[in-house]
N, C-alpha and C positions, 0 to 999 in steps of 0.2 A: 727642730733647730738645735744645734749642738753648742759646745762650749765656746766656739769662736763667735757665734752670734751673741751669747751672753756677755763675752768680753767686749764686743762692740757696743752693747747696750751700756755697759759700765763706762767705757771710754767716752761715749757720747755724753753721758751725764756729767762726767768730770771735765769735759772739754778737751780731751786728749785724743780723740778719734782721728785717725789718719784719713786723708782724702780717698785713698784706695778702699778702705773699709766703709767709708760713707757711701761710695758708689755701689759696693757689693752687699750692703746691709739688707736682709730680707725685711719685708713688711710685717708688722705685728699682726697677730691673728684676730685682734679685736679692734674695733673703731675707738680711737682715743679722743677725737674731737666730739665728745658726747654731748656737751651742753648746747651746742649750736643747733642740734637737730631735734631733740626729743624731750627737753626738760619740761616743756609745757604738758606733755602727756605722760611724764614719768610716774606721777602719782597714780594714774589709772592703771598703768602697766604693773606697778608695784602691788596695787590692790588685787588685781586679777591673779598675779603670781602667788600672793599670800593666801588667797581663797583656795586656789587649786592645791597649794602645798598643805594647807590645813585639812582639806578634804582627804588628800592622799594619806596624810599622817593619821587621821582618824581611822581610815581603812586599815592601817597597819597597827592600830590600837596603841599608838604612842610608844615612847621608850620603855623598855622593860626595866624594872627596878634593878639597880646594879648591886649584886651581893658583894659582901666583903671579899677582897682579893688578898690572899695571904702570901702569895709569891709573885714576884714580877716575872712575866713571861720572857722568853728569849726575844731579844730585840734584833732587828736587822742591822747590818752595818750602817751606822748613822751618817758617816761621811760629813761630819760637821767641821767646817773649815774656819779656823780662827782668823787667818789672813783675810778671807773674804768678808767676814763680819766687820773687821776693822776698816776695810775699804768701804764698806757700805756706810758705816758711821761717818767716815771722812766725806763721802759724797753727799750725804744728807745734811751735814753741818757746814758745807762749803759756803763761802761768802756770796757767791753768785745767786744762791737761793734765799739769801737775806732772812734767815731765821724762820722760814716756813710759817709765817702768820696765816691763820685760816682765812681763805679767800684771796690770798695774794698770788701773784704770778710764780714766785719761788715755790710756794707750796704746791701749786698745780704741776710744776715741773717734777717735784718729788713724787707726786701721785702717778704721773705718767711714766716715770722711771720704774716704779714698782709694777705697774700694769704690764709693761713690756717684759719684765722678768717673769711675772706670773704666766703670761701668755707663752713665753718661751718654755716654761716648765710644764705646761699643759694643765694648769688649774682651770676649773670651770668657772666662768664669770657668774656672779650672783647679784650684780647691781642692776641699775636701770637699763632697759633696752638691750639686754644680753651683753652688757659690758661689765667691767669690774667696778664702775663708779655709781654711787648713790648720791645724787646731788641734792643740796638743801641750802637755804639762805642762812647767812650769819649776819649779826648786826655790825655796825661800825664800832671799832674798839679804840680805847685809849689805854695808856700804860701808867700805872700809879703804884707807889710803894704802899704795901700793907704789911704791918708787923716786920719791917725791915727787909722785905723781899718785894721784887717787882711783880705785879699781877696785871693781867688784862682786865679791863672794866668794859662791860658791854654798854653801849649807848642806845639811845632811842632811835637813831637814824638807821636806815637800811644800809647794809654793807654789800658784800658780794656773794656769789654762789661759791660753795666749797663742796668737797666730796668725801664721803666714806669710801673705802675700798673693800670689796667683799669677794673672796675667792673660795672655792671648795675643791676638795679631793674626795670624790665619791668612794664609799667603802667598797671593799671587794666582796663582802658577804651579802648576798641578796636578802638574807633574813635579818641583817643588822644595819644595813646601810641607811635606813631611815632615821637612825639615831646618830646624833652629832656631838662631837667634842670640839669646842671652839678655843682658839688662841687669838689674843688681841693685843694691840698696842695703839697708842696715839702717835701720829706722825707730824702734828702741828707743834709750833713753839711760839715764842713771843714776837718774833719778827725783828725789824730794824726801826729804831726811833732816834731822831736827831743825830743821825750818823753813828749811833751806837748799835752795834750788831750783837744779837743774842744767838749764838750758834746752836744751842740745845743738843750737844753731843750725847751727854748722859740722859737728858730729858728732851726727847725720848728717842733719839736716833739709836741708842743702845738697845732698847726694847724692840724697835723695828728690825734691827740687824739680826737679832736672835730669831724673831718670827720668820724672817725671810730664809734663814738657814734651815729652820725646822720644815718650812713649806717645801724647800728644794729637796731635802732628804726624804720627806714623806711621799712626795710625788713619784719617787723612784721605787718605793715599797709601800703601796697603799695598805692601811690597816683594814680590819673587818668593818668597823664603823666609819662613818664619814667624818672628815675633818673640815672645819670652817675656819677661815682666816679673816680677821677684821683689822683694818687700820682706820682708826677713827680720827676725824678732824674736829676742831672746835673744843677739844678737851680743856685747853688753857683758858677758854672763855666761859667755862662752866659746864663741862661734859655735854656740850651741845650735840655732837655727832652721835654719841651712844644713846642719848635721850631720844634723838630723832629715830635712830634705828629701832629701838624697842617699840615705838609706835608705828613703824612702817617696816616690819621685818620681811625680808625676802626668804629667810630660812625660819620656819616657825619656831618660836621660843619653846614650845612644848616638846620639840624634838631634841632639845639640848640637854645632855647629861651633865654638862658643866662648862664653864668658861674660865680660862686662866688669862689674866691681863698682866702684861709686863710693862713696868713703868719705872724709869730711872734705875737701872739694874746693875751698873758696871763701875761705880766708883767705890773707893774705900777698901777695907779688908776683904780678901778674896773669898772668905767663907761666910760672911755675915749678911743675912737677908731677913726681912720682915714681910709679913703679909697682913692685909686687911680683908676681912670677910664679913658678910652679913647673912644670918640665917644658917641653916644646916648644911654641912658639907659631907655627903655620904661617902665621898672618896678621900676623906682626910687621912686614913691609914695608908692609902696608895701614895699620897703626897709626901707623907713623912718617910715612907720607905724609899721613895725616889731621892729624897734629901740625903738619907744615909748613904745610898749608893753613889751619889754625886759628891759626897763629902762636903756638904754645906750645912750651916746652922740656919734653920728657918723658923722664926719665932712669930707667934701672933702678936699683934699690937693694935691698940685702939687708934683709930684714924684721927680723932679729935676734930679739928676744923678742916682737915685735909680730906680729899676724896679723889677717886679715879674712876675709870670707865667700867669697872665691874659693878658699880652700885646700881645703875638703872636696870641691869639684868637681875641682880639680886632682888630688887623691888618687885620684879615680875615673877619671882619664884624660881629663877634659874640658879642652881648652886654656882657661886662665882667668887673669885678672889682676885686681888691685885697684889703682885709681888714687887718689892722694892729693895734696893740696897739699904742696909742698916744705917748708912750715913748719907742717904739720898739728899738731905737738905744742904749738904756742903756744896758751895758754889752754885746751888740751884737758883735759876732765874737771874743769873748774872752773866756778864760777858766772859767770865772765866770758865763757863761750862764748855770746854773745848776737848779735842781728842786727847790732850795731855793729861786729863784726869781719869781717863779710862784705864782700869786695871784689866789687862788682857787675861790674866789667870781667872779673874772673877767672871769676865765675859764668857770664857770657856766653861766654867762651872755652871753658870745659870743656863747656858745652852744645853749642857748635859742633863741638868735637872728637868728642864722643860721638855726635852725629847723623851726622857724616861716617863714622865708623868702623862703627857698627852698621848704618846703612842700606847702606853699600857692601858689607859682608859678606853682608847679606841680599838685596841686589839683583843683584850680579854673579854670572855663571855661571863666572867665571874666564877667563883669557886665556892 
């Protein structure tokens, strides 16, 4: 399916699709009404998939140690589109999706929008039942101020089902495609409470928009290693989706060379970024060289009382980082987190850095 289909997907999500395009729109390649049919058997399917993948991984002897990479390899034409990234932020932060609270109809629409794009680009589904969706329950939430910012508080009552989204681009090198480089972001936010709408443009429609742009570019030029793309739900309620994934992985954690998580990346000064990490980062030098090439300042910072979706992976031994704007707390968890605070130059720079880092790790055999 070509660019016209992709535009139809975008128009449908934003409510601007013409009647003619509605009638001509091709069907997605994957079943999107996933919960109605197989959630009860999803755990069994996930277990069987994980066991098979673990067996196959052991046959491949796991990922090779990644030697130091002294030079960035030549990268393919990246075709990163700033207008498309801004449009995706606008779509995700629209009022009709009501702040994308985990388990809400608005968040489900956001997930289905992403799944249609991934299907259109040819990503391989790695969720439940050969879809992009990994379903799991979340509790009922309330919204409360904590240290001057609004936060979701998980209650004791059951809430709804929600989904992580998982897609993969298999590597082109048979000797290396069992090794995986992962890029992630969370796509949930705070929702709508007492008619107060929390758009979540920077947190974290910005990270999702960059991830989508990298996925589209990489699908056109697959690297040697495989690339995995995760969009986690339930982050705002306490990293619920990423914690669920590491206990129910559809892609073995042992195969992952590293995970880069993008979270609130597009407000403030165009060149200032921080990152949180836990444990050893064998590719720190590649990360820093990519930062120089993208002309950004990327500084390590203690996360304090904050956290993001890299952490459950780091606890399992996967080298992982979360990257944020240096001023990510400004307007965070407020109704003011709208498209107006997005710095487009910054969005372009973090997309450039993400592309350089992820593609280099997936492409280079080390030197």
